[in-house]
C-alpha positions as CSV (number, residue, x, y, z in Angstrom):
1,X,10.2,112.6,19.6
2,X,8.2,109.5,21.2
3,X,9.4,107.4,18.2
4,X,13.0,108.4,18.8
5,X,12.7,107.4,22.5
6,X,11.2,104.2,21.8
7,X,14.1,103.4,19.2
8,X,16.4,104.4,21.9
9,X,14.6,102.0,24.2
10,X,14.9,99.2,21.8
11,X,18.3,99.9,20.9
12,X,19.6,99.9,24.6
13,X,17.4,96.6,25.4
14,X,18.8,95.0,22.4
15,X,22.6,96.1,23.3
16,X,21.9,94.8,26.9
17,X,20.5,91.5,25.7
18,X,23.6,91.5,23.1
19,X,25.8,92.1,26.0
20,X,24.3,89.4,28.3
21,X,24.5,86.8,25.5
22,X,28.3,87.4,24.6
23,X,29.4,87.7,28.1
24,X,26.7,85.2,29.6
25,X,29.7,83.0,31.0
26,X,31.1,85.8,33.1
27,X,27.7,86.9,34.5
28,X,25.8,83.7,35.2
29,X,27.8,83.3,38.4
30,X,26.6,86.6,39.8
31,X,23.2,85.9,38.6
32,X,23.2,82.4,40.5
33,X,24.9,83.9,43.6
34,X,22.1,86.4,43.9
35,X,19.6,83.9,43.3
36,X,20.8,81.7,45.9
37,X,20.9,84.5,48.3
38,X,17.2,85.5,47.6
39,X,16.0,81.8,47.8
40,X,17.9,81.0,51.1
41,X,16.9,84.6,52.4
42,X,13.2,83.6,52.0
43,X,13.6,79.8,53.0
44,X,15.3,80.5,56.3
45,X,13.1,83.6,57.2
46,X,15.8,85.9,56.8
47,X,18.5,84.3,59.0
48,X,20.8,83.6,56.0
49,X,20.9,87.2,55.3
50,X,21.5,88.2,58.9
51,X,24.6,90.3,59.8
52,X,25.9,87.2,61.9
53,X,25.4,84.6,59.3
54,X,26.9,86.5,56.4
55,X,29.9,87.1,58.7
56,X,30.0,83.7,59.4
57,X,29.8,82.7,55.7
58,X,33.0,84.8,54.8
59,X,34.8,83.0,57.4
60,X,33.5,79.7,56.2
61,X,34.4,80.5,52.7
62,X,37.9,81.9,53.4
63,X,39.8,78.7,53.4
64,X,38.2,77.3,50.1
65,X,38.8,81.0,48.3
66,X,42.3,80.9,48.6
67,X,42.8,77.0,47.5
68,X,40.5,77.7,44.8
69,X,42.7,80.8,43.5
70,X,45.8,78.4,43.2
71,X,43.6,76.0,41.8
72,X,42.5,78.1,39.0
73,X,46.2,78.7,38.2
74,X,46.6,75.1,37.7
75,X,43.6,74.3,35.7
76,X,44.4,77.3,33.6
77,X,47.5,75.4,32.4
78,X,45.7,72.3,31.8
79,X,46.9,70.5,35.1
80,X,45.0,69.1,38.3
81,X,45.8,69.0,42.0
82,X,43.8,66.5,44.0
83,X,46.1,66.8,47.1
84,X,45.3,70.3,48.2
85,X,42.6,69.1,50.7
86,X,45.1,66.9,52.7
87,X,48.1,69.2,52.2
88,X,45.9,71.9,53.9
89,X,44.7,69.4,56.3
90,X,48.3,68.0,57.2
91,X,50.1,71.7,57.2
92,X,47.2,73.0,59.4
93,X,48.1,70.2,62.0
94,X,51.8,70.9,61.6
95,X,51.1,74.3,62.6
96,X,49.2,73.7,65.6
97,X,52.0,71.0,66.5
98,X,54.4,73.9,66.4
99,X,52.5,76.1,68.6
100,X,51.8,73.4,71.0
101,X,55.6,73.0,71.4
102,X,56.1,76.6,72.1
103,X,56.5,78.2,68.5
104,X,54.7,81.6,68.4
105,X,52.0,81.9,65.7
106,X,54.2,84.5,64.1
107,X,57.0,82.0,63.5
108,X,54.7,78.8,62.8
109,X,52.8,80.7,60.0
110,X,55.9,81.3,57.8
111,X,57.4,77.9,58.5
112,X,54.0,76.3,57.3
113,X,53.8,78.3,54.2
114,X,57.3,77.5,53.5
115,X,56.5,73.9,53.6
116,X,53.6,74.4,51.2
117,X,56.0,75.5,48.8
118,X,58.4,72.6,49.2
119,X,55.3,70.4,48.7
120,X,54.8,72.2,45.4
121,X,58.4,71.9,44.3
122,X,58.3,67.9,45.1
123,X,54.9,67.6,43.1
124,X,56.0,70.3,40.4
125,X,59.2,68.4,40.0
126,X,57.7,65.0,39.3
127,X,55.0,66.7,36.6
128,X,57.4,69.5,34.8
129,X,60.9,67.6,34.8
130,X,59.7,63.9,35.2
131,X,56.8,63.9,33.1
132,X,54.7,62.1,35.5
133,X,51.0,63.1,34.8
134,X,49.7,65.5,37.2
135,X,46.6,63.6,38.0
136,X,48.8,60.7,39.2
137,X,51.4,62.7,41.2
138,X,48.5,64.6,43.0
139,X,46.3,61.7,43.5
140,X,49.5,59.9,45.2
141,X,49.9,63.3,47.3
142,X,46.3,63.0,48.5
143,X,46.9,59.4,49.8
144,X,50.4,60.5,51.1
145,X,49.0,63.4,53.1
146,X,46.2,62.0,54.5
147,X,48.3,59.2,55.8
148,X,50.7,61.9,57.4
149,X,47.8,64.0,58.9
150,X,46.4,60.5,60.6
151,X,49.7,60.0,62.0
152,X,50.1,63.5,63.0
153,X,47.0,63.3,64.9
154,X,47.0,59.7,66.0
155,X,48.3,60.1,69.6
156,X,45.6,62.8,70.6
157,X,42.9,62.9,67.6
158,X,42.4,66.6,68.0
159,X,45.2,69.1,68.8
160,X,43.6,72.0,70.5
161,X,45.1,75.6,69.5
162,X,45.5,77.9,72.3
163,X,47.6,80.6,70.6
164,X,45.0,83.7,70.8
165,X,46.9,85.4,67.8
166,X,46.6,82.3,65.5
167,X,42.9,81.7,66.6
168,X,42.0,85.5,65.8
169,X,42.9,84.9,62.3
170,X,39.4,83.6,61.3
171,X,37.6,84.6,64.3
172,X,38.5,88.4,64.8
173,X,37.5,91.5,62.9
174,X,39.4,94.6,61.6
175,X,39.4,96.9,64.5
176,X,36.9,100.2,64.0
177,X,38.0,103.9,63.8
178,X,35.1,105.5,65.5
179,X,31.7,103.5,66.1
180,X,28.6,105.3,64.8
181,X,25.3,105.4,66.6
182,X,23.9,102.0,67.0
183,X,27.5,100.4,66.9
184,X,28.0,100.8,63.3
185,X,31.5,99.7,62.4
186,X,32.7,103.0,60.4
187,X,35.7,101.7,58.9
188,X,33.7,98.9,57.3
189,X,31.4,101.5,55.8
190,X,34.7,103.5,54.6
191,X,36.2,100.6,52.7
192,X,32.9,99.9,51.0
193,X,33.1,103.2,49.9
194,X,36.6,103.3,48.5
195,X,35.7,99.8,46.9
196,X,32.9,101.6,45.0
197,X,35.4,104.1,44.0
198,X,38.0,101.9,42.8
199,X,35.0,100.0,41.0
200,X,34.2,103.3,38.9
201,X,37.9,104.1,38.4
202,X,38.6,100.6,37.0
203,X,35.7,100.3,34.6
204,X,36.0,103.9,33.3
205,X,39.8,103.3,32.8
206,X,39.0,100.0,31.0
207,X,36.4,101.7,28.9
208,X,38.8,104.4,27.8
209,X,41.6,101.8,27.0
210,X,39.4,100.0,24.7
211,X,38.6,103.1,23.0
212,X,42.0,104.0,22.8
213,X,42.7,101.0,20.4
214,X,39.4,101.3,18.5
215,X,37.8,98.4,20.3
216,X,34.2,98.0,20.7
217,X,32.8,99.3,24.0
218,X,29.5,99.2,25.7
219,X,27.1,102.4,25.8
220,X,27.2,104.6,28.8
221,X,24.0,103.9,30.1
222,X,24.8,100.0,30.2
223,X,28.3,101.0,31.8
224,X,26.6,103.1,34.5
225,X,23.8,100.3,35.1
226,X,26.5,97.8,35.5
227,X,28.5,100.2,38.3
228,X,25.3,100.6,39.8
229,X,24.3,97.1,40.3
230,X,27.7,96.3,41.5
231,X,27.9,99.3,43.8
232,X,24.6,98.3,45.4
233,X,25.7,94.6,46.1
234,X,29.0,96.1,47.7
235,X,27.2,98.6,49.8
236,X,24.6,96.0,51.1
237,X,27.2,93.7,51.9
238,X,29.2,96.4,53.7
239,X,26.4,97.9,55.5
240,X,25.4,94.1,56.9
241,X,28.8,93.4,57.9
242,X,28.9,97.0,59.5
243,X,25.9,96.2,61.5
244,X,27.7,93.3,63.4
245,X,31.3,93.4,64.0
246,X,32.8,94.8,60.7
247,X,35.2,93.1,58.1
248,X,36.4,89.7,58.9
249,X,40.2,89.2,58.9
250,X,39.6,86.3,56.8
251,X,38.1,88.5,54.2
252,X,41.3,91.0,54.2
253,X,43.4,87.9,53.9
254,X,41.5,86.5,50.9
255,X,41.3,90.0,49.4
256,X,45.4,90.4,49.6
257,X,45.7,87.1,48.0
258,X,43.0,87.9,45.3
259,X,44.7,91.2,44.4
260,X,48.1,89.8,44.4
261,X,47.3,86.8,41.8
262,X,44.8,89.0,40.0
263,X,47.9,91.4,39.2
264,X,50.1,88.4,38.1
265,X,47.8,87.0,35.8
266,X,46.6,90.3,34.0
267,X,49.4,92.9,34.5
268,X,52.6,90.5,34.3
269,X,54.5,88.4,31.8
270,X,54.4,85.5,33.9
271,X,50.3,85.9,33.8
272,X,50.6,86.1,29.9
273,X,53.0,83.0,30.1
274,X,50.2,81.1,32.1
275,X,47.5,81.8,29.6
276,X,49.7,81.1,26.8
277,X,50.7,77.7,28.1
278,X,46.9,76.9,28.8
279,X,45.9,77.8,25.2
280,X,48.9,75.9,23.7
281,X,51.7,74.5,25.5
282,X,53.8,73.7,22.3
283,X,53.5,76.9,20.5
284,X,54.3,78.8,23.8
285,X,57.5,76.6,24.2
286,X,58.5,77.2,20.7
287,X,57.8,81.1,21.6
288,X,60.7,80.8,24.4
289,X,58.4,80.2,27.1
290,X,60.0,78.0,29.7
291,X,56.8,75.8,30.4
292,X,59.0,73.9,33.1
293,X,59.4,77.0,35.2
294,X,55.7,78.4,34.7
295,X,54.4,74.8,35.9
296,X,56.5,74.8,39.1
297,X,55.3,78.0,39.7
298,X,51.8,77.0,39.5
299,X,52.4,74.0,41.7
300,X,54.0,75.9,44.1
301,X,51.2,78.7,44.2
302,X,48.6,75.9,44.8
303,X,50.6,74.1,47.6
304,X,51.4,77.2,49.4
305,X,47.8,78.5,49.1
306,X,46.8,75.0,50.5
307,X,48.9,75.6,53.4
308,X,47.6,79.0,53.9
309,X,43.7,77.4,53.6
310,X,44.9,74.9,56.2
311,X,45.8,77.7,58.5
312,X,42.6,79.8,57.9
313,X,40.6,76.5,58.7
314,X,42.6,75.4,61.7
315,X,42.3,79.0,63.1
316,X,38.6,79.1,62.5
317,X,38.1,75.9,64.7
318,X,41.1,76.3,66.9
319,X,42.1,72.9,66.6
320,X,43.4,70.4,64.1
321,X,41.4,67.5,63.5
322,X,42.1,63.8,61.6
323,X,39.2,64.7,59.1
324,X,40.6,68.2,58.3
325,X,41.0,68.8,54.5
326,X,38.3,66.3,53.5
327,X,36.6,67.4,50.4
328,X,38.6,70.7,50.2
329,X,39.7,69.8,46.6
330,X,36.4,69.1,45.4
331,X,34.9,72.7,46.7
332,X,38.1,74.1,45.2
333,X,37.9,72.7,41.8
334,X,34.1,73.1,41.6
335,X,34.5,76.9,42.6
336,X,37.1,77.4,39.6
337,X,34.8,75.9,37.1
338,X,31.8,77.9,38.4
339,X,33.9,81.0,38.1
340,X,34.5,80.4,34.4
341,X,37.7,78.3,34.4
342,X,37.6,76.4,30.7
343,X,37.9,72.7,30.9
344,X,40.2,73.2,27.9
345,X,42.5,75.4,29.7
346,X,43.8,78.9,29.0
347,X,40.8,80.6,30.2
348,X,39.7,81.8,33.9
349,X,39.8,84.7,36.2
350,X,40.7,84.6,40.0
351,X,38.0,87.3,40.6
352,X,35.3,85.0,39.4
353,X,36.7,82.1,41.0
354,X,36.1,83.9,44.3
355,X,32.4,84.2,43.4
356,X,32.3,80.4,42.6
357,X,33.7,79.8,46.0
358,X,31.0,81.8,47.5
359,X,28.3,80.2,45.3
360,X,29.5,76.7,46.7
361,X,29.9,77.6,50.4
362,X,26.5,79.6,50.1
363,X,24.8,76.5,49.0
364,X,26.2,74.7,51.8
365,X,25.6,77.2,54.6
366,X,21.9,77.9,53.4
367,X,21.1,74.3,53.4
368,X,22.6,73.5,56.9
369,X,20.4,76.4,58.1
370,X,17.4,74.6,56.5
371,X,18.5,71.3,58.2
372,X,18.8,69.7,54.7
373,X,20.8,66.0,54.9
374,X,24.4,65.9,54.0
375,X,23.7,63.4,51.6
376,X,21.3,65.7,49.5
377,X,23.7,68.5,49.9
378,X,26.4,66.5,47.9
379,X,23.9,65.8,45.2
380,X,22.9,69.4,44.9
381,X,26.6,70.6,44.8
382,X,27.2,67.7,42.2
383,X,24.4,68.6,40.2
384,X,25.6,72.5,40.0
385,X,29.0,71.5,39.2
386,X,28.1,69.2,36.3
387,X,26.0,72.0,35.0
388,X,28.4,74.6,35.4
389,X,30.9,72.4,33.3
390,X,28.2,71.7,30.4
391,X,27.0,75.3,30.2
392,X,31.0,76.3,29.9
393,X,31.3,73.7,27.2
394,X,28.1,74.8,25.3
395,X,28.8,78.4,25.3
396,X,32.3,78.1,24.3
397,X,31.2,75.8,21.3
398,X,28.6,78.4,20.2
399,X,31.1,81.0,20.1
400,X,33.2,79.1,17.6
């Protein structure tokens, strides 16, 4: 009996090691995020893990996360958009000007999002139909929109936003149903429980689908361990947020965008076309895929989400500034690659990109709390970025 138990333990351990090796690229970002939280939690004497700071971290990461989702789509089809930072900064300023001139927030936001789509049409047309390389088009766009941002804010420097509804987007929280003792946010806990139930359902459904088509699946103990691990993380975050003011509206917006694009990429023909073009554009075109239309979709998506990122950023600051957008594109690109997007295209998940965004912004937040000079912060983020890309190349070459 003891020998069979020992054999089972060895088998389970061997399966766990094999699972980690075969999916290391997908798991490493989660491991990195946990390590970052532990290190900064210790070095800041718990300040990093405090409810208020975690809530601030969600708001800080929001604008990067939505831009990174759009960047993921662009990178999957082997293009890039370097203009997203100043597109976000400029369109955030456009929103501020509209509201300053009497346009309510519910009118300014759709206008800005449409402007983002128009930017995507302009840049996508040059890339998909004219044939100008995306790097050149979006680098030019970076200069153009940086100049437009400077012109827009030239008179006043900083445009103050007074619209309360607009400021609430990145500064307020979802309302509660019935606060528990100690002002615990009940709705946040309910959402956390629902998220865990959805996680269990999705994992079981995915396992059953694999078994239905006779694909190899992990053992039940491994699946249960994975669910328990992720559930603990979800409930820790939700309990922490519930102890402050609940879930920020920024998190709700990011979640909605994430769900939409995750559905598009994984459940629709359009998503299959995106991955197909990234894998082999010529073969996809010969198969009847309209590469130009898919490329236009990708550029419109990233520009529209950049506009949304600009809205979140200007809402959080309650102002539009001449420096808004600086470095946004770097954080978005780094988030995508840290999240597992392949440098060769054709591979990437928006869910993992969100984790990559939190890795980048957690580094920034933690180092700020520690008082580390901005120069060293750039060096650290640069090292993390190159390590992520190098790790991606090494692991994918080994699989070949």
